[in-house]
N, C-alpha and C positions, 0 to 999 in steps of 0.2 A: 125343297119338297121332301126329299128322303129323310132329312134331319127331323123335320116336323112330324112326319109319319112315324119315325122311330120313337120319338118322345111320346106320341099319342099311344102307341102300342105298349110302351112301358108303364104309362100312367094307368091305362085300362087294366093291365095285368096286376099292378100293385093295388088297385082298388077292388077288383073282382075276387082275388084269392081270399083275402080276409072276409069278404062278404059271404063267400061260399062256406067258410068255416063257421061263421056266426049262424048262418041258415041251418047248417048241420046240427049245431048245438041246440037250437030251439025247436026245429021241426023234424030233423032226422031224415035220412034217405039211405039208399043202399051204400054199403061200405066201399064198393069199387069206385064210386064217384070221386072220392077224395084223392087217391093216388092218380087217377086219370086226369083230374083237373090240375094236379100239381105238374104232371108231365106236359100238359098243354100250356100251363103258365110258364114253365121254364123255356119251352120252345118259343112262345110269343115274346118273352123278355129277351131271349137271345137274338131273335130276329130283329127286334127293336134296337138292340145294341149294335148289331151289324149295319142296320140302315142308318143309324145316327153316325157311325164312324165312316161309312162310305159316302155319306151326303156332303161331307166337307170338301 
């Protein structure tokens, strides 16, 4: 269960971050959103890695 949840978190992170960048390029939003989303993405990806490694 932890392994699957970890993979899901990593896949979501790897698809949402480029989507946010593309959305920023086409529509634009406040500049603070980009570094904040990067910090959230790094945290989620790290949590997913930890879950994957502890689930075995």
